N, C-alpha and C positions, 0 to 999 in steps of 0.2 A: 747430476743436479736434478733432472726431471724425475729420476727414480726416487729420490728422497722426498720430493714434493708429493708424489703419488702415494708413497708409503705413509707419509704424515696425514694426507687426506683420508686414506682408508682407515687409519687408526682413529681419527676423529669421528668418522662415520660409524665405526664399530662402537665407539664409546657412547655416542648419542643414541644409536639404534638399540644398544643393550639396555639403556635406561628406559626407553619406551617399551621394549620387548618384555621387560620384567615387571611392567606396571600391573598386569593382570594375570591370573592363572592361565588364561587361554593363550597368552603370548602377545596380544595386541592391546594398544592403548584404547580404552573404551570410549574416550572422548572424540577420537578421530575415526575409528574403524567399526562403529556399531550402526549400520544403516537401518536395521530393523527396529531398534528400540528408540533411537533419537532422530528418526526421519522427520524432516520438516513437513508441515501440513500446508497445503495450498489454500489460500483464502481468496474468494471471489471478490473482485472489486467492481463496484458499479459507478458509472459516471453520473454525477448528479447535475441536473439542469436547474438553473436559477433564473427566474423571470420576474420582472418588475412591471406593474401596470400603474398608470397615473391618470387621474382626472384633474380638474382645476382645483379641487379642494381635498382630495384624498389619494391614497396609494394602496397598493396590495403587493405582496410578495408570494411567490410560489416556488417550492422546491420539490422535485420529483425525479425519478429515474427516466420517465418519459417526458419528452419535450412538450407534447400535446397536453399532458396532464398538468405539467408545470405552468403552462399558459392559462389553462382553465382555472387553476387554483388562484393565480395572481388576479385574474379578472373577477373571480367570485369575491375575493377579499376586498378588492377595490369597490365593487358594486355594493357590498354591505355597508361601506363607509361613505358612499357617495349619495347625495340627495337625488330625488327623482328628477329626470329631465337632463342630467349631465351624463357625459359619455366617458367610459374608462377605455384606455388604449394601452396596449403593450408597448413599453418604451425600450426595454432591453431584455435580452435572453443570452445566457451563456451556458 
């Protein structure tokens, strides 16, 4: 019983492997075995900080890779929209 199962499994593997083996002239399926031509490229991911500044009458948003720069942008945007004498405060950063 075990011998017939093993023979059937080997026959199925040979059938599947033969189809993949005959796919290209070099003997390997190019979609699976070509690390030089289809190698994935690494992309650098940056964490983006988002800060919000508010005054009584205005707001400002800042987005940057640097937390310090994100706060400065938000405060600048808020200060541009705020009348003199009012204060802008950072209300949130993430």
